[in-house]
N, CA, C and O atoms as CSV, one atom per row, in Angstrom:
chain,resi,resn,atom,element,x,y,z
A,1,MET,N,N,95.059,81.356,54.298
A,1,MET,CA,C,94.782,82.271,53.205
A,1,MET,C,C,95.884,82.141,52.155
A,1,MET,O,O,97.068,82.219,52.481
A,2,ASP,N,N,95.500,81.946,50.912
A,2,ASP,CA,C,96.463,81.818,49.827
A,2,ASP,C,C,96.959,83.189,49.407
A,2,ASP,O,O,96.191,84.142,49.277
A,3,LYS,N,N,98.284,83.260,49.197
A,3,LYS,CA,C,98.849,84.492,48.657
A,3,LYS,C,C,98.835,84.397,47.141
A,3,LYS,O,O,99.228,83.378,46.572
A,4,GLU,N,N,98.390,85.445,46.496
A,4,GLU,CA,C,98.379,85.470,45.046
A,4,GLU,C,C,99.778,85.809,44.550
A,4,GLU,O,O,100.416,86.729,45.061
A,5,TYR,N,N,100.254,85.066,43.554
A,5,TYR,CA,C,101.582,85.278,43.002
A,5,TYR,C,C,101.551,86.432,42.015
A,5,TYR,O,O,100.824,86.387,41.023
A,6,ASN,N,N,102.329,87.453,42.281
A,6,ASN,CA,C,102.453,88.605,41.397
A,6,ASN,C,C,103.926,88.809,41.076
A,6,ASN,O,O,104.647,89.443,41.847
A,7,PRO,N,N,104.378,88.276,39.948
A,7,PRO,CA,C,105.805,88.393,39.635
A,7,PRO,C,C,106.221,89.846,39.394
A,7,PRO,O,O,105.438,90.673,38.928
A,8,ASP,N,N,107.472,90.120,39.728
A,8,ASP,CA,C,108.069,91.431,39.486
A,8,ASP,C,C,108.684,91.381,38.091
A,8,ASP,O,O,109.768,90.827,37.911
A,9,ILE,N,N,108.002,91.954,37.106
A,9,ILE,CA,C,108.427,91.904,35.708
A,9,ILE,C,C,109.024,93.249,35.317
A,9,ILE,O,O,108.453,94.306,35.584
A,10,ILE,N,N,110.210,93.181,34.666
A,10,ILE,CA,C,110.843,94.400,34.169
A,10,ILE,C,C,111.226,94.198,32.707
A,10,ILE,O,O,111.434,93.073,32.254
A,11,THR,N,N,111.314,95.294,31.988
A,11,THR,CA,C,111.766,95.271,30.600
A,11,THR,C,C,113.030,96.105,30.511
A,11,THR,O,O,113.061,97.259,30.939
A,12,LEU,N,N,114.074,95.506,29.946
A,12,LEU,CA,C,115.353,96.187,29.775
A,12,LEU,C,C,115.651,96.323,28.295
A,12,LEU,O,O,115.267,95.479,27.486
A,13,GLU,N,N,116.342,97.401,27.956
A,13,GLU,CA,C,116.697,97.664,26.568
A,13,GLU,C,C,118.209,97.618,26.438
A,13,GLU,O,O,118.924,98.225,27.236
A,14,ASP,N,N,118.707,96.888,25.417
A,14,ASP,CA,C,120.149,96.819,25.227
A,14,ASP,C,C,120.632,98.030,24.435
A,14,ASP,O,O,119.839,98.902,24.081
A,15,ASP,N,N,121.927,98.082,24.160
A,15,ASP,CA,C,122.520,99.224,23.465
A,15,ASP,C,C,121.992,99.408,22.049
A,15,ASP,O,O,122.072,100.501,21.489
A,16,ASP,N,N,121.448,98.331,21.467
A,16,ASP,CA,C,120.900,98.396,20.114
A,16,ASP,C,C,119.407,98.724,20.091
A,16,ASP,O,O,118.793,98.766,19.025
A,17,GLY,N,N,118.825,98.955,21.272
A,17,GLY,CA,C,117.408,99.289,21.347
A,17,GLY,C,C,116.482,98.087,21.391
A,17,GLY,O,O,115.264,98.249,21.321
A,18,VAL,N,N,117.034,96.882,21.507
A,18,VAL,CA,C,116.218,95.677,21.587
A,18,VAL,C,C,115.753,95.492,23.029
A,18,VAL,O,O,116.553,95.553,23.963
A,19,GLU,N,N,114.451,95.265,23.198
A,19,GLU,CA,C,113.883,95.105,24.539
A,19,GLU,C,C,113.785,93.636,24.920
A,19,GLU,O,O,113.462,92.780,24.096
A,20,TYR,N,N,114.073,93.363,26.201
A,20,TYR,CA,C,113.984,92.022,26.771
A,20,TYR,C,C,113.177,92.113,28.058
A,20,TYR,O,O,113.304,93.078,28.811
A,21,THR,N,N,112.353,91.114,28.305
A,21,THR,CA,C,111.509,91.089,29.492
A,21,THR,C,C,112.032,90.021,30.442
A,21,THR,O,O,112.384,88.917,30.027
A,22,PHE,N,N,112.078,90.373,31.737
A,22,PHE,CA,C,112.588,89.477,32.762
A,22,PHE,C,C,111.691,89.490,33.981
A,22,PHE,O,O,111.000,90.469,34.263
A,23,GLU,N,N,111.718,88.374,34.699
A,23,GLU,CA,C,111.119,88.310,36.024
A,23,GLU,C,C,112.251,88.452,37.029
A,23,GLU,O,O,113.261,87.753,36.932
A,24,VAL,N,N,112.090,89.349,37.989
A,24,VAL,CA,C,113.083,89.518,39.045
A,24,VAL,C,C,112.838,88.410,40.071
A,24,VAL,O,O,111.798,88.386,40.729
A,25,LEU,N,N,113.802,87.495,40.201
A,25,LEU,CA,C,113.660,86.382,41.134
A,25,LEU,C,C,114.174,86.716,42.520
A,25,LEU,O,O,113.639,86.240,43.521
A,26,ASP,N,N,115.219,87.539,42.579
A,26,ASP,CA,C,115.816,87.850,43.874
A,26,ASP,C,C,116.673,89.090,43.740
A,26,ASP,O,O,117.081,89.479,42.645
A,27,ARG,N,N,116.933,89.696,44.878
A,27,ARG,CA,C,117.821,90.863,44.967
A,27,ARG,C,C,118.762,90.644,46.132
A,27,ARG,O,O,118.373,90.112,47.172
A,28,ILE,N,N,120.004,91.058,45.948
A,28,ILE,CA,C,120.997,90.985,47.021
A,28,ILE,C,C,121.666,92.349,47.137
A,28,ILE,O,O,122.013,92.976,46.136
A,29,GLU,N,N,121.836,92.789,48.364
A,29,GLU,CA,C,122.555,94.030,48.616
A,29,GLU,C,C,123.747,93.716,49.507
A,29,GLU,O,O,123.601,93.098,50.562
A,30,THR,N,N,124.931,94.147,49.073
A,30,THR,CA,C,126.142,93.994,49.870
A,30,THR,C,C,126.573,95.375,50.330
A,30,THR,O,O,125.909,96.370,50.038
A,31,ASP,N,N,127.678,95.436,51.045
A,31,ASP,CA,C,128.202,96.737,51.463
A,31,ASP,C,C,128.668,97.563,50.265
A,31,ASP,O,O,128.691,98.793,50.316
A,32,GLU,N,N,129.040,96.865,49.179
A,32,GLU,CA,C,129.587,97.548,48.011
A,32,GLU,C,C,128.561,97.865,46.928
A,32,GLU,O,O,128.678,98.886,46.250
A,33,ALA,N,N,127.549,96.998,46.755
A,33,ALA,CA,C,126.639,97.177,45.618
A,33,ALA,C,C,125.355,96.381,45.809
A,33,ALA,O,O,125.193,95.633,46.773
A,34,ARG,N,N,124.433,96.575,44.836
A,34,ARG,CA,C,123.189,95.812,44.793
A,34,ARG,C,C,123.160,95.013,43.497
A,34,ARG,O,O,123.714,95.430,42.480
A,35,TYR,N,N,122.498,93.848,43.554
A,35,TYR,CA,C,122.461,92.943,42.411
A,35,TYR,C,C,121.059,92.365,42.277
A,35,TYR,O,O,120.296,92.304,43.241
A,36,VAL,N,N,120.735,91.935,41.036
A,36,VAL,CA,C,119.457,91.265,40.786
A,36,VAL,C,C,119.698,89.976,40.017
A,36,VAL,O,O,120.609,89.882,39.194
A,37,ALA,N,N,118.857,88.982,40.303
A,37,ALA,CA,C,118.834,87.731,39.549
A,37,ALA,C,C,117.563,87.749,38.719
A,37,ALA,O,O,116.462,87.863,39.257
A,38,LEU,N,N,117.719,87.637,37.410
A,38,LEU,CA,C,116.600,87.744,36.485
A,38,LEU,C,C,116.433,86.455,35.691
A,38,LEU,O,O,117.398,85.746,35.406
A,39,LEU,N,N,115.187,86.174,35.346
A,39,LEU,CA,C,114.859,85.031,34.498
A,39,LEU,C,C,114.106,85.575,33.286
A,39,LEU,O,O,113.111,86.282,33.445
A,40,PRO,N,N,114.574,85.248,32.062
A,40,PRO,CA,C,113.879,85.753,30.870
A,40,PRO,C,C,112.419,85.303,30.827
A,40,PRO,O,O,112.087,84.191,31.237
A,41,VAL,N,N,111.556,86.187,30.323
A,41,VAL,CA,C,110.131,85.903,30.151
A,41,VAL,C,C,109.840,85.992,28.654
A,41,VAL,O,O,110.270,86.925,27.977
A,42,TYR,N,N,109.108,85.013,28.159
A,42,TYR,CA,C,108.798,84.973,26.725
A,42,TYR,C,C,107.292,84.871,26.510
A,42,TYR,O,O,106.583,84.212,27.271
A,43,ASP,N,N,106.817,85.541,25.451
A,43,ASP,CA,C,105.426,85.403,25.037
A,43,ASP,C,C,105.244,84.135,24.209
A,43,ASP,O,O,104.179,83.518,24.227
A,44,ASP,N,N,106.292,83.754,23.485
A,44,ASP,CA,C,106.260,82.585,22.612
A,44,ASP,C,C,106.701,81.345,23.398
A,44,ASP,O,O,107.841,81.291,23.859
A,45,PRO,N,N,105.825,80.353,23.558
A,45,PRO,CA,C,106.190,79.147,24.317
A,45,PRO,C,C,107.411,78.423,23.755
A,45,PRO,O,O,108.167,77.818,24.515
A,46,GLN,N,N,107.616,78.472,22.440
A,46,GLN,CA,C,108.772,77.797,21.848
A,46,GLN,C,C,110.077,78.446,22.304
A,46,GLN,O,O,111.065,77.750,22.535
A,47,LYS,N,N,110.089,79.770,22.435
A,47,LYS,CA,C,111.294,80.457,22.912
A,47,LYS,C,C,111.608,80.049,24.351
A,47,LYS,O,O,112.773,79.930,24.729
A,48,LEU,N,N,110.569,79.837,25.143
A,48,LEU,CA,C,110.761,79.379,26.517
A,48,LEU,C,C,111.403,77.998,26.522
A,48,LEU,O,O,112.309,77.738,27.313
A,49,LEU,N,N,110.943,77.119,25.653
A,49,LEU,CA,C,111.509,75.777,25.568
A,49,LEU,C,C,112.953,75.804,25.064
A,49,LEU,O,O,113.769,74.981,25.480
A,50,ASP,N,N,113.267,76.734,24.181
A,50,ASP,CA,C,114.607,76.832,23.603
A,50,ASP,C,C,115.604,77.532,24.532
A,50,ASP,O,O,116.815,77.428,24.331
A,51,ASP,N,N,115.105,78.238,25.539
A,51,ASP,CA,C,115.976,78.994,26.443
A,51,ASP,C,C,116.829,78.051,27.292
A,51,ASP,O,O,116.401,76.944,27.618
A,52,SER,N,N,118.019,78.489,27.642
A,52,SER,CA,C,118.943,77.673,28.436
A,52,SER,C,C,118.521,77.560,29.893
A,52,SER,O,O,118.963,76.653,30.599
A,53,GLY,N,N,117.669,78.471,30.349
A,53,GLY,CA,C,117.230,78.441,31.735
A,53,GLY,C,C,118.201,79.089,32.699
A,53,GLY,O,O,118.001,79.044,33.913
A,54,GLU,N,N,119.256,79.693,32.166
A,54,GLU,CA,C,120.245,80.337,33.023
A,54,GLU,C,C,119.724,81.677,33.531
A,54,GLU,O,O,119.032,82.411,32.825
A,55,LEU,N,N,120.080,81.969,34.777
A,55,LEU,CA,C,119.735,83.262,35.355
A,55,LEU,C,C,120.614,84.344,34.747
A,55,LEU,O,O,121.754,84.091,34.361
A,56,VAL,N,N,120.077,85.536,34.669
A,56,VAL,CA,C,120.843,86.704,34.267
A,56,VAL,C,C,121.121,87.482,35.551
A,56,VAL,O,O,120.194,87.899,36.245
A,57,ILE,N,N,122.395,87.674,35.857
A,57,ILE,CA,C,122.795,88.374,37.080
A,57,ILE,C,C,123.379,89.719,36.678
A,57,ILE,O,O,124.333,89.779,35.901
A,58,LEU,N,N,122.810,90.797,37.204
A,58,LEU,CA,C,123.267,92.143,36.869
A,58,LEU,C,C,123.499,92.962,38.127
A,58,LEU,O,O,122.920,92.693,39.180
A,59,LYS,N,N,124.355,93.963,37.996
A,59,LYS,CA,C,124.614,94.919,39.074
A,59,LYS,C,C,123.654,96.093,38.895
A,59,LYS,O,O,123.407,96.534,37.773
A,60,VAL,N,N,123.119,96.591,39.996
A,60,VAL,CA,C,122.223,97.748,39.975
A,60,VAL,C,C,123.059,98.991,40.262
A,60,VAL,O,O,123.746,99.074,41.280
A,61,VAL,N,N,122.989,99.946,39.352
A,61,VAL,CA,C,123.734,101.196,39.492
A,61,VAL,C,C,122.729,102.336,39.511
A,61,VAL,O,O,121.798,102.364,38.705
A,62,GLU,N,N,122.915,103.270,40.424
A,62,GLU,CA,C,121.993,104.402,40.510
A,62,GLU,C,C,122.713,105.678,40.082
A,62,GLU,O,O,123.786,106.014,40.583
A,63,GLU,N,N,122.079,106.378,39.132
A,63,GLU,CA,C,122.586,107.665,38.657
A,63,GLU,C,C,121.408,108.619,38.549
A,63,GLU,O,O,120.386,108.292,37.948
A,64,ASN,N,N,121.559,109.806,39.138
A,64,ASN,CA,C,120.502,110.818,39.076
A,64,ASN,C,C,119.152,110.256,39.506
A,64,ASN,O,O,118.135,110.503,38.859
A,65,ASN,N,N,119.147,109.497,40.604
A,65,ASN,CA,C,117.947,108.884,41.169
A,65,ASN,C,C,117.245,107.907,40.227
A,65,ASN,O,O,116.055,107.639,40.393
A,66,GLU,N,N,117.967,107.372,39.240
A,66,GLU,CA,C,117.427,106.358,38.339
A,66,GLU,C,C,118.271,105.106,38.458
A,66,GLU,O,O,119.493,105.178,38.587
A,67,GLU,N,N,117.606,103.946,38.413
A,67,GLU,CA,C,118.310,102.672,38.460
A,67,GLU,C,C,118.662,102.208,37.053
A,67,GLU,O,O,117.847,102.262,36.132
A,68,PHE,N,N,119.898,101.751,36.920
A,68,PHE,CA,C,120.375,101.148,35.683
A,68,PHE,C,C,120.962,99.793,36.030
A,68,PHE,O,O,121.399,99.567,37.159
A,69,PHE,N,N,120.972,98.906,35.071
A,69,PHE,CA,C,121.527,97.573,35.277
A,69,PHE,C,C,122.715,97.407,34.352
A,69,PHE,O,O,122.669,97.791,33.184
A,70,GLU,N,N,123.791,96.825,34.893
A,70,GLU,CA,C,124.974,96.622,34.069
A,70,GLU,C,C,125.590,95.260,34.360
A,70,GLU,O,O,125.378,94.672,35.421
A,71,ASP,N,N,126.358,94.776,33.390
A,71,ASP,CA,C,127.066,93.513,33.565
A,71,ASP,C,C,128.097,93.660,34.680
A,71,ASP,O,O,128.601,94.752,34.942
A,72,ILE,N,N,128.395,92.550,35.322
A,72,ILE,CA,C,129.436,92.525,36.345
A,72,ILE,C,C,130.729,92.153,35.635
A,72,ILE,O,O,130.887,91.021,35.180
A,73,GLU,N,N,131.645,93.093,35.540
A,73,GLU,CA,C,132.878,92.902,34.776
A,73,GLU,C,C,133.927,92.085,35.524
A,73,GLU,O,O,134.668,91.322,34.905
A,74,ASP,N,N,133.999,92.232,36.836
A,74,ASP,CA,C,135.013,91.554,37.636
A,74,ASP,C,C,134.614,90.098,37.875
A,74,ASP,O,O,133.547,89.832,38.428
A,75,ASP,N,N,135.467,89.147,37.459
A,75,ASP,CA,C,135.149,87.719,37.580
A,75,ASP,C,C,134.953,87.282,39.025
A,75,ASP,O,O,134.041,86.509,39.317
A,76,ASP,N,N,135.798,87.766,39.934
A,76,ASP,CA,C,135.673,87.385,41.346
A,76,ASP,C,C,134.356,87.892,41.929
A,76,ASP,O,O,133.672,87.167,42.651
A,77,GLU,N,N,134.006,89.128,41.616
A,77,GLU,CA,C,132.741,89.705,42.086
A,77,GLU,C,C,131.566,88.912,41.519
A,77,GLU,O,O,130.623,88.588,42.240
A,78,TYR,N,N,131.629,88.600,40.215
A,78,TYR,CA,C,130.557,87.849,39.568
A,78,TYR,C,C,130.376,86.478,40.216
A,78,TYR,O,O,129.257,86.082,40.543
A,79,ASN,N,N,131.471,85.765,40.398
A,79,ASN,CA,C,131.396,84.427,40.998
A,79,ASN,C,C,130.851,84.467,42.418
A,79,ASN,O,O,130.088,83.585,42.813
A,80,MET,N,N,131.231,85.478,43.187
A,80,MET,CA,C,130.739,85.615,44.556
A,80,MET,C,C,129.212,85.822,44.557
A,80,MET,O,O,128.499,85.219,45.359
A,81,ILE,N,N,128.727,86.674,43.659
A,81,ILE,CA,C,127.297,86.976,43.603
A,81,ILE,C,C,126.508,85.788,43.061
A,81,ILE,O,O,125.423,85.491,43.562
A,82,VAL,N,N,127.033,85.107,42.051
A,82,VAL,CA,C,126.357,83.920,41.523
A,82,VAL,C,C,126.225,82.867,42.618
A,82,VAL,O,O,125.167,82.255,42.765
A,83,ASP,N,N,127.289,82.653,43.385
A,83,ASP,CA,C,127.238,81.689,44.487
A,83,ASP,C,C,126.184,82.088,45.524
A,83,ASP,O,O,125.455,81.237,46.034
A,84,ALA,N,N,126.109,83.380,45.830
A,84,ALA,CA,C,125.127,83.858,46.814
A,84,ALA,C,C,123.703,83.641,46.308
A,84,ALA,O,O,122.849,83.167,47.058
A,85,PHE,N,N,123.436,83.982,45.043
A,85,PHE,CA,C,122.102,83.772,44.484
A,85,PHE,C,C,121.768,82.279,44.410
A,85,PHE,O,O,120.648,81.879,44.729
A,86,THR,N,N,122.723,81.467,43.995
A,86,THR,CA,C,122.486,80.026,43.894
A,86,THR,C,C,122.104,79.448,45.245
A,86,THR,O,O,121.168,78.656,45.350
A,87,GLU,N,N,122.826,79.844,46.264
A,87,GLU,CA,C,122.531,79.357,47.615
A,87,GLU,C,C,121.134,79.773,48.061
A,87,GLU,O,O,120.400,78.976,48.645
A,88,ARG,N,N,120.771,81.016,47.785
A,88,ARG,CA,C,119.464,81.523,48.205
A,88,ARG,C,C,118.314,80.913,47.416
A,88,ARG,O,O,117.235,80.690,47.965
A,89,LEU,N,N,118.536,80.640,46.124
A,89,LEU,CA,C,117.443,80.217,45.250
A,89,LEU,C,C,117.331,78.711,45.052
A,89,LEU,O,O,116.307,78.237,44.561
A,90,GLN,N,N,118.348,77.952,45.419
A,90,GLN,CA,C,118.308,76.520,45.117
A,90,GLN,C,C,117.210,75.780,45.857
A,90,GLN,O,O,116.754,74.738,45.385
A,91,ASP,N,N,116.776,76.278,46.989
A,91,ASP,CA,C,115.676,75.638,47.699
A,91,ASP,C,C,114.330,75.905,47.037
A,91,ASP,O,O,113.454,75.041,47.043
A,92,ALA,N,N,114.160,77.096,46.466
A,92,ALA,CA,C,112.890,77.466,45.853
A,92,ALA,C,C,112.759,76.955,44.419
A,92,ALA,O,O,111.651,76.727,43.933
A,93,PHE,N,N,113.895,76.778,43.746
A,93,PHE,CA,C,113.904,76.356,42.351
A,93,PHE,C,C,114.854,75.176,42.207
A,93,PHE,O,O,115.749,74.982,43.029
A,94,GLU,N,N,114.655,74.404,41.171
A,94,GLU,CA,C,115.548,73.281,40.915
A,94,GLU,C,C,116.764,73.788,40.168
A,94,GLU,O,O,116.792,73.787,38.937
A,95,ILE,N,N,117.775,74.223,40.917
A,95,ILE,CA,C,118.983,74.770,40.318
A,95,ILE,C,C,120.076,73.715,40.386
A,95,ILE,O,O,120.414,73.202,41.453
A,96,GLU,N,N,120.610,73.411,39.224
A,96,GLU,CA,C,121.727,72.472,39.151
A,96,GLU,C,C,122.986,73.281,38.902
A,96,GLU,O,O,123.032,74.117,38.000
A,97,GLU,N,N,124.008,73.026,39.709
A,97,GLU,CA,C,125.252,73.744,39.524
A,97,GLU,C,C,125.990,73.160,38.342
A,97,GLU,O,O,126.072,71.942,38.184
A,98,ALA,N,N,126.536,74.053,37.499
A,98,ALA,CA,C,127.270,73.628,36.331
A,98,ALA,C,C,128.601,73.024,36.735
A,98,ALA,O,O,129.254,73.486,37.671
A,99,GLU,N,N,128.992,71.983,36.011
A,99,GLU,CA,C,130.286,71.371,36.279
A,99,GLU,C,C,131.357,72.157,35.549
A,99,GLU,O,O,131.157,72.580,34.410
A,100,ASP,N,N,132.494,72.353,36.201
A,100,ASP,CA,C,133.601,73.108,35.571
A,100,ASP,C,C,134.347,72.285,34.576
A,100,ASP,O,O,135.299,72.769,33.963
């Protein structure tokens, strides 16, 4: 039996009120926090072609029973989470690690 693909699509708004649409590719929960790996979604095919293809990695913060997403400010924390997502997703997607 074939499973139908139903992507988890979310829309986030930045501080200027601009909305962006993403597909949630993966979620990771550690003892300290929760994180999501997002891929931008575009209605315009040209924007998709122009996109860098980089994942957007955000921390999930809960306040008053609502989820918010924020940038990961700590470089060590960010690198640890990026490595974890890369390891988990590289088999499902063609992920090339950037050279330093």
